[in-house]
C-alpha positions as CSV (number, residue, x, y, z in Angstrom):
1,X,-3.5,16.8,2.6
2,X,-6.0,16.7,5.4
3,X,-6.1,13.1,6.8
4,X,-9.8,13.0,7.5
5,X,-12.4,10.5,6.4
6,X,-15.8,12.0,5.9
7,X,-17.8,8.9,5.0
8,X,-17.3,5.1,5.3
9,X,-16.1,3.8,1.9
10,X,-18.2,1.2,0.0
11,X,-16.8,-2.3,-0.7
12,X,-16.8,-3.2,-4.4
13,X,-15.2,-6.0,-6.5
14,X,-13.4,-3.4,-8.7
15,X,-12.9,0.3,-9.0
16,X,-15.9,2.0,-10.5
17,X,-15.3,4.0,-13.8
18,X,-15.5,7.3,-11.9
19,X,-12.8,6.2,-9.5
20,X,-10.7,5.0,-12.3
21,X,-10.9,8.4,-13.9
22,X,-10.3,10.3,-10.7
23,X,-7.3,8.1,-9.7
24,X,-5.8,8.1,-13.2
25,X,-5.9,11.9,-13.5
26,X,-3.9,12.4,-10.3
27,X,-0.2,11.9,-9.6
28,X,-0.3,10.2,-6.2
29,X,-2.1,7.2,-4.8
30,X,-1.7,5.3,-1.6
31,X,-2.4,1.6,-1.6
32,X,-2.6,-1.2,1.0
33,X,-3.6,-4.8,0.9
34,X,-5.2,-7.1,3.5
35,X,-4.6,-10.9,3.2
36,X,-5.4,-14.1,5.0
37,X,-1.7,-14.5,5.9
38,X,1.7,-13.7,4.6
39,X,2.4,-16.6,2.3
40,X,1.2,-15.6,-1.2
41,X,1.1,-19.2,-2.6
42,X,-1.1,-20.3,0.4
43,X,-2.9,-17.2,1.7
44,X,-5.5,-15.3,-0.3
45,X,-5.5,-11.6,-1.1
46,X,-8.7,-10.3,0.3
47,X,-8.9,-6.5,0.1
48,X,-7.1,-3.7,-1.8
49,X,-7.7,-0.1,-0.5
50,X,-6.7,3.1,-2.2
51,X,-6.7,6.8,-1.4
52,X,-5.7,9.9,-3.4
53,X,-4.6,13.4,-2.2
54,X,-8.2,14.5,-1.9
55,X,-8.9,11.7,0.6
56,X,-11.1,9.8,-1.8
57,X,-11.0,6.2,-0.6
58,X,-12.0,3.0,-2.5
59,X,-12.0,-0.5,-1.1
60,X,-11.9,-3.4,-3.6
61,X,-13.0,-6.7,-2.1
62,X,-11.1,-9.6,-3.7
63,X,-13.0,-12.8,-4.2
64,X,-11.6,-16.0,-5.8
65,X,-13.1,-15.1,-9.2
66,X,-12.2,-11.4,-9.0
67,X,-10.3,-9.9,-12.0
68,X,-10.6,-6.2,-11.2
69,X,-9.5,-4.7,-14.6
70,X,-10.0,-1.1,-13.5
71,X,-7.8,-1.7,-10.5
72,X,-5.1,-3.2,-12.8
73,X,-5.3,-0.2,-15.1
74,X,-4.7,2.2,-12.2
75,X,-1.9,0.3,-10.5
76,X,0.0,-0.3,-13.8
77,X,-0.3,3.3,-14.8
78,X,3.3,4.7,-14.8
79,X,2.1,8.3,-14.5
80,X,0.6,7.8,-11.0
81,X,3.0,7.2,-8.1
82,X,1.8,4.4,-5.8
83,X,2.6,4.6,-2.1
84,X,2.9,1.4,0.0
85,X,4.1,0.7,3.4
86,X,6.3,-2.4,3.1
87,X,5.6,-2.6,-0.6
88,X,7.5,-5.9,-1.0
89,X,4.6,-7.9,0.5
90,X,1.7,-6.0,-1.2
91,X,3.4,-6.2,-4.6
92,X,3.9,-9.9,-4.3
93,X,0.2,-10.6,-3.5
94,X,-1.0,-8.2,-6.2
95,X,1.2,-9.9,-8.8
96,X,0.4,-13.5,-7.7
97,X,-3.3,-13.2,-7.2
98,X,-4.4,-10.6,-9.8
99,X,-1.5,-10.5,-12.3
100,X,-0.9,-6.8,-11.5
101,X,2.6,-5.6,-12.1
102,X,2.6,-2.3,-10.3
103,X,4.4,0.6,-11.8
104,X,6.0,3.8,-10.2
105,X,6.3,2.7,-6.6
106,X,7.3,4.4,-3.3
107,X,7.7,2.4,-0.1
108,X,7.4,4.4,3.1
109,X,9.0,1.6,5.1
110,X,12.1,1.6,2.9
111,X,12.3,5.4,3.2
112,X,11.9,5.2,6.9
113,X,14.8,2.8,7.2
114,X,17.0,5.1,5.2
115,X,16.4,8.2,7.2
116,X,15.2,7.2,10.7
117,X,18.4,5.3,11.5
118,X,18.0,6.3,15.2
119,X,15.3,3.7,15.7
120,X,14.3,0.2,14.7
121,X,10.6,1.1,14.8
122,X,9.4,1.5,11.2
123,X,5.8,0.3,11.3
124,X,3.1,2.6,9.8
125,X,1.8,3.1,13.4
126,X,5.2,4.3,14.5
127,X,5.5,6.7,11.5
128,X,2.1,8.2,12.0
129,X,2.8,8.7,15.7
130,X,6.2,10.4,15.2
131,X,5.7,12.3,11.9
132,X,2.0,13.2,12.3
133,X,1.5,13.1,16.1
134,X,-1.4,10.8,15.7
135,X,-2.3,7.4,17.2
136,X,-3.3,4.9,14.5
137,X,-5.4,2.0,15.8
138,X,-4.2,-1.5,14.7
139,X,-6.8,-3.5,16.7
140,X,-8.4,-5.0,13.5
141,X,-5.1,-5.9,11.8
142,X,-5.2,-9.6,12.8
143,X,-8.8,-10.4,11.9
144,X,-10.5,-12.6,9.2
145,X,-10.2,-10.5,6.1
146,X,-11.6,-13.3,4.0
147,X,-15.1,-13.1,5.7
148,X,-18.0,-12.7,3.4
149,X,-19.0,-9.5,5.2
150,X,-16.4,-7.3,6.7
151,X,-17.2,-5.5,10.0
152,X,-17.4,-1.7,10.3
153,X,-14.2,-1.9,12.4
154,X,-12.4,-3.7,9.6
155,X,-13.5,-1.2,7.0
156,X,-12.5,1.7,9.2
157,X,-9.1,0.2,9.9
158,X,-8.5,-0.5,6.2
159,X,-9.5,3.0,5.2
160,X,-7.3,4.8,7.8
161,X,-4.2,2.9,6.7
162,X,-4.3,4.5,3.2
163,X,-5.6,7.8,4.5
164,X,-2.4,8.5,6.5
165,X,0.1,7.1,3.9
166,X,0.2,10.3,1.8
167,X,1.0,12.8,4.6
168,X,3.6,10.3,5.9
169,X,5.1,10.2,2.4
170,X,5.5,14.0,2.3
171,X,7.3,14.0,5.6
172,X,9.6,11.2,4.5
173,X,10.4,13.0,1.2
174,X,11.6,16.0,3.2
175,X,13.8,13.8,5.4
176,X,15.3,12.0,2.4
177,X,16.2,15.4,0.8
178,X,17.6,16.6,4.1
179,X,19.8,13.5,4.5
180,X,20.8,13.4,0.8
181,X,19.2,9.9,0.3
182,X,16.6,10.6,-2.3
183,X,18.5,8.9,-5.1
184,X,19.1,5.6,-3.2
185,X,15.5,5.6,-2.1
186,X,14.4,5.9,-5.8
187,X,16.8,3.1,-6.8
188,X,15.5,0.9,-4.1
189,X,11.9,1.5,-5.2
190,X,12.7,0.7,-8.8
191,X,14.1,-2.7,-7.7
192,X,11.0,-3.8,-5.7
193,X,9.1,-5.4,-8.6
194,X,12.1,-7.6,-9.4
195,X,12.5,-8.5,-5.7
196,X,8.9,-9.5,-5.4
197,X,9.2,-11.9,-8.4
198,X,12.3,-13.4,-6.8
199,X,10.3,-13.9,-3.6
200,X,7.5,-15.7,-5.6
201,X,10.1,-18.0,-7.2
202,X,11.5,-19.0,-3.8
203,X,14.8,-17.1,-3.7
204,X,14.7,-16.1,-0.1
205,X,18.2,-14.5,0.0
206,X,19.1,-14.1,-3.7
207,X,22.3,-12.1,-3.0
208,X,23.7,-14.4,-0.3
209,X,27.2,-16.0,-0.9
Protein backbone atom coordinates (compact mmCIF):
# COMPACT_ATOMS: atom_id res chain seq x y z
CA UNK A 1 0.00 0.00 0.00
CA UNK A 2 1.20 3.47 -0.86
CA UNK A 3 0.51 5.74 2.13
CA UNK A 4 -0.33 8.81 0.10
CA UNK A 5 -3.41 11.00 0.29
CA UNK A 6 -4.37 12.47 -3.07
CA UNK A 7 -7.34 14.63 -2.02
CA UNK A 8 -8.77 15.96 1.21
CA UNK A 9 -11.66 13.68 2.25
CA UNK A 10 -15.18 15.06 2.63
CA UNK A 11 -16.95 15.12 5.99
CA UNK A 12 -20.30 13.28 6.01
CA UNK A 13 -22.72 12.05 8.69
CA UNK A 14 -22.60 8.48 7.38
CA UNK A 15 -20.79 6.44 4.75
CA UNK A 16 -22.23 6.95 1.29
CA UNK A 17 -23.59 3.85 -0.48
CA UNK A 18 -20.58 3.74 -2.81
CA UNK A 19 -18.16 3.74 0.13
CA UNK A 20 -20.27 1.08 1.83
CA UNK A 21 -19.88 -1.14 -1.23
CA UNK A 22 -16.16 -0.41 -1.63
CA UNK A 23 -15.34 -1.06 2.01
CA UNK A 24 -17.57 -4.16 2.25
CA UNK A 25 -15.93 -5.76 -0.79
CA UNK A 26 -12.42 -5.49 0.67
CA UNK A 27 -10.79 -7.51 3.42
CA UNK A 28 -8.96 -4.80 5.36
CA UNK A 29 -10.02 -1.45 6.76
CA UNK A 30 -8.23 0.91 9.13
CA UNK A 31 -10.39 2.84 11.61
CA UNK A 32 -9.81 5.64 14.09
CA UNK A 33 -12.01 7.83 16.27
CA UNK A 34 -11.77 11.35 17.62
CA UNK A 35 -13.58 12.24 20.84
CA UNK A 36 -14.07 15.20 23.17
CA UNK A 37 -12.16 13.29 25.85
CA UNK A 38 -11.47 9.77 27.08
CA UNK A 39 -14.54 9.12 29.28
CA UNK A 40 -17.28 7.50 27.13
CA UNK A 41 -20.13 8.26 29.55
CA UNK A 42 -19.15 11.95 29.63
CA UNK A 43 -17.29 12.74 26.41
CA UNK A 44 -18.90 12.63 22.99
CA UNK A 45 -17.70 10.65 19.98
CA UNK A 46 -17.09 13.26 17.28
CA UNK A 47 -15.47 11.67 14.24
CA UNK A 48 -14.86 8.22 12.74
CA UNK A 49 -12.30 7.95 9.96
CA UNK A 50 -11.75 4.94 7.72
CA UNK A 51 -9.29 3.92 5.00
CA UNK A 52 -8.89 0.81 2.82
CA UNK A 53 -5.83 -0.67 1.08
CA UNK A 54 -6.42 1.57 -1.93
CA UNK A 55 -6.12 4.66 0.32
CA UNK A 56 -9.79 5.58 -0.08
CA UNK A 57 -10.55 7.64 3.03
CA UNK A 58 -13.95 8.47 4.50
CA UNK A 59 -14.63 10.77 7.45
CA UNK A 60 -17.93 10.38 9.31
CA UNK A 61 -18.79 13.37 11.51
CA UNK A 62 -20.82 12.23 14.49
CA UNK A 63 -23.51 14.59 15.78
CA UNK A 64 -25.78 13.98 18.76
CA UNK A 65 -28.56 12.65 16.48
CA UNK A 66 -26.25 10.62 14.21
CA UNK A 67 -27.18 6.96 13.63
CA UNK A 68 -24.83 6.10 10.70
CA UNK A 69 -26.39 2.78 9.58
CA UNK A 70 -23.89 2.29 6.74
CA UNK A 71 -20.98 2.79 9.13
CA UNK A 72 -22.53 0.20 11.43
CA UNK A 73 -22.91 -2.30 8.56
CA UNK A 74 -19.24 -2.01 7.62
CA UNK A 75 -17.83 -2.16 11.15
CA UNK A 76 -20.00 -5.15 12.09
CA UNK A 77 -19.13 -7.05 8.89
CA UNK A 78 -17.10 -10.07 10.08
CA UNK A 79 -15.52 -10.55 6.63
CA UNK A 80 -13.59 -7.27 6.83
CA UNK A 81 -10.69 -7.02 9.28
CA UNK A 82 -10.74 -3.68 11.12
CA UNK A 83 -7.44 -2.18 12.22
CA UNK A 84 -7.27 0.16 15.22
CA UNK A 85 -4.47 1.67 17.24
CA UNK A 86 -5.43 1.09 20.88
CA UNK A 87 -8.73 -0.48 19.89
CA UNK A 88 -9.93 -0.66 23.50
CA UNK A 89 -10.84 3.05 23.56
CA UNK A 90 -12.32 3.30 20.04
CA UNK A 91 -14.44 0.17 20.48
CA UNK A 92 -15.82 1.51 23.76
CA UNK A 93 -16.93 4.80 22.20
CA UNK A 94 -18.37 3.16 19.08
CA UNK A 95 -20.42 0.76 21.20
CA UNK A 96 -21.60 3.38 23.71
CA UNK A 97 -22.47 6.19 21.30
CA UNK A 98 -23.56 4.35 18.15
CA UNK A 99 -24.39 0.84 19.37
CA UNK A 100 -21.76 -0.60 17.02
CA UNK A 101 -20.32 -3.96 18.09
CA UNK A 102 -17.23 -4.13 15.86
CA UNK A 103 -16.32 -7.54 14.46
CA UNK A 104 -12.94 -8.93 13.30
CA UNK A 105 -10.47 -6.62 15.05
CA UNK A 106 -6.71 -6.11 14.98
CA UNK A 107 -5.07 -3.71 17.43
CA UNK A 108 -1.68 -2.37 16.33
CA UNK A 109 -0.82 -1.19 19.84
CA UNK A 110 -1.40 -4.67 21.26
CA UNK A 111 0.74 -6.18 18.50
CA UNK A 112 3.47 -3.63 19.14
CA UNK A 113 3.57 -4.50 22.84
CA UNK A 114 3.88 -8.19 21.98
CA UNK A 115 6.82 -7.84 19.59
CA UNK A 116 8.56 -4.52 20.36
CA UNK A 117 9.52 -5.52 23.89
CA UNK A 118 12.76 -3.55 23.62
CA UNK A 119 10.86 -0.27 24.09
CA UNK A 120 7.96 1.25 26.00
CA UNK A 121 7.09 3.57 23.11
CA UNK A 122 4.02 2.15 21.38
CA UNK A 123 2.18 5.22 20.08
CA UNK A 124 1.15 5.33 16.43
CA UNK A 125 3.66 8.12 15.90
CA UNK A 126 6.43 5.88 17.28
CA UNK A 127 5.37 2.96 15.08
CA UNK A 128 5.19 5.06 11.91
CA UNK A 129 8.62 6.51 12.67
CA UNK A 130 10.35 3.18 13.31
CA UNK A 131 8.54 0.87 10.90
CA UNK A 132 7.91 3.28 8.01
CA UNK A 133 10.66 5.86 8.59
CA UNK A 134 8.10 8.65 8.47
CA UNK A 135 7.27 11.47 10.88
CA UNK A 136 3.56 11.63 11.69
CA UNK A 137 2.37 15.01 12.91
CA UNK A 138 0.23 15.00 16.08
CA UNK A 139 -0.20 18.76 16.44
CA UNK A 140 -4.00 18.58 15.98
CA UNK A 141 -4.58 15.67 18.36
CA UNK A 142 -5.66 17.77 21.34
CA UNK A 143 -8.13 20.09 19.64
CA UNK A 144 -11.90 20.64 19.73
CA UNK A 145 -13.25 17.73 17.69
CA UNK A 146 -16.80 18.67 18.60
CA UNK A 147 -16.66 21.97 16.70
CA UNK A 148 -19.37 22.55 14.13
CA UNK A 149 -16.75 23.01 11.40
CA UNK A 150 -13.43 21.18 11.59
CA UNK A 151 -10.29 22.93 10.36
CA UNK A 152 -8.26 21.75 7.38
CA UNK A 153 -5.51 20.80 9.82
CA UNK A 154 -7.90 18.60 11.82
CA UNK A 155 -9.17 16.87 8.69
CA UNK A 156 -5.63 16.24 7.48
CA UNK A 157 -4.57 14.89 10.88
CA UNK A 158 -7.57 12.55 11.05
CA UNK A 159 -6.98 11.25 7.53
CA UNK A 160 -3.28 10.55 7.98
CA UNK A 161 -3.88 8.50 11.13
CA UNK A 162 -5.87 5.88 9.20
CA UNK A 163 -3.73 6.20 6.07
CA UNK A 164 -0.65 4.87 7.87
CA UNK A 165 -2.37 2.16 9.92
CA UNK A 166 -2.44 -0.41 7.11
CA UNK A 167 1.29 -0.35 6.22
CA UNK A 168 2.05 -0.43 9.97
CA UNK A 169 -0.20 -3.48 10.26
CA UNK A 170 1.72 -5.37 7.57
CA UNK A 171 5.02 -4.68 9.32
CA UNK A 172 3.64 -5.86 12.65
CA UNK A 173 2.22 -9.04 11.12
CA UNK A 174 5.73 -9.88 9.91
CA UNK A 175 7.16 -9.30 13.38
CA UNK A 176 4.45 -11.39 15.05
CA UNK A 177 5.27 -14.29 12.74
CA UNK A 178 9.00 -13.87 13.32
CA UNK A 179 8.59 -13.93 17.10
CA UNK A 180 5.96 -16.72 17.01
CA UNK A 181 3.32 -14.52 18.67
CA UNK A 182 0.60 -14.47 16.03
CA UNK A 183 -1.72 -16.77 17.96
CA UNK A 184 -1.56 -14.80 21.22
CA UNK A 185 -2.18 -11.59 19.26
CA UNK A 186 -5.28 -13.11 17.65
CA UNK A 187 -6.57 -14.29 21.04
CA UNK A 188 -6.02 -10.84 22.52
CA UNK A 189 -7.89 -9.20 19.63
CA UNK A 190 -10.86 -11.56 20.02
CA UNK A 191 -11.18 -10.58 23.69
CA UNK A 192 -11.23 -6.81 23.06
CA UNK A 193 -15.02 -6.45 22.55
CA UNK A 194 -15.63 -8.14 25.91
CA UNK A 195 -13.01 -5.95 27.58
CA UNK A 196 -14.63 -2.78 26.26
CA UNK A 197 -18.02 -3.82 27.66
CA UNK A 198 -16.40 -4.46 31.05
CA UNK A 199 -14.90 -0.98 30.84
CA UNK A 200 -18.33 0.54 30.17
CA UNK A 201 -19.81 -1.32 33.12
CA UNK A 202 -17.15 0.12 35.42
CA UNK A 203 -14.89 -2.91 35.96
CA UNK A 204 -11.55 -1.12 35.91
CA UNK A 205 -9.44 -4.18 36.78
CA UNK A 206 -11.70 -7.17 36.30
CA UNK A 207 -8.98 -9.78 36.86
CA UNK A 208 -7.54 -8.28 40.04
CA UNK A 209 -7.49 -10.43 43.17
